[in-house]
C-alpha positions, -999 to +999 in steps of 0.1 A: +000+000+000+014+034-010+005+068+004+010+096-021+001+133-018-023+149-044+004+169-062+026+138-068-003+116-080-013+145-104+022+147-119+027+109-122-008+096-127+001+071-154+029+057-133+007+051-103-022+037-124+002+012-139+014+002-105-022-003-094-031-025-124+001-042-130+014-048-095-020-049-077-008-020-055-033+001-035-026+039-036-039+062-009-040+098-022-036+121+007-054+154+006-061+185+027-085+181+056-082+143+057-103+140+025-082+111+013-091+088-015-080+052-025-071+040-060-075+004-067-079-016-098-113-024-113-106-061-108-099-055-071-131-033-068-152-060-085-138-086-061-146-065-031-182-059-043-187-096-049-173-105-014-197-079+001-227-093-018-217-128-008-215-118+029-249-102+027-264-134+011-247-156+037-261-134+065-296-138+050-292-175+050-280-175+086-311-154+096-333-178+078-317-208+095-322-192+129-359-185+122-364-221+112-346-234+143-368-211+165-400-226+150-409-196+128-409-216+095-440-223+074-448-255+056-459-253+020-472-279-004-450-285-034-463-274-068-463-301-095-450-289-128-461-308-160-436-316-188-459-302-214 
C-alpha cells in the first residue's frame, strides 16, 4: 500500500495507475483536511463488491436458519410442474 500526496499523483498519474493495475498496488491519495481517497484496480473493486454481496447473502441464509430453528418456519405444499 502506498500513500502519495495529491500533487505527486497528479504529476505521475500514469505511473501510479500502472502500479495499481500491473502490480496490484493500492494507492492512498492524501489530501487536505483528511479527505483522502484510495485508488484500486477495477478487478480489485469488483472482487470487493462480490465479497460484500456474498457476505450479505450468507447473513440472510443465517437469519433464515435461525428462524427455522426457533420454529418460525412455514410448511408449504410442493407445486407439481407438468412436462408439457
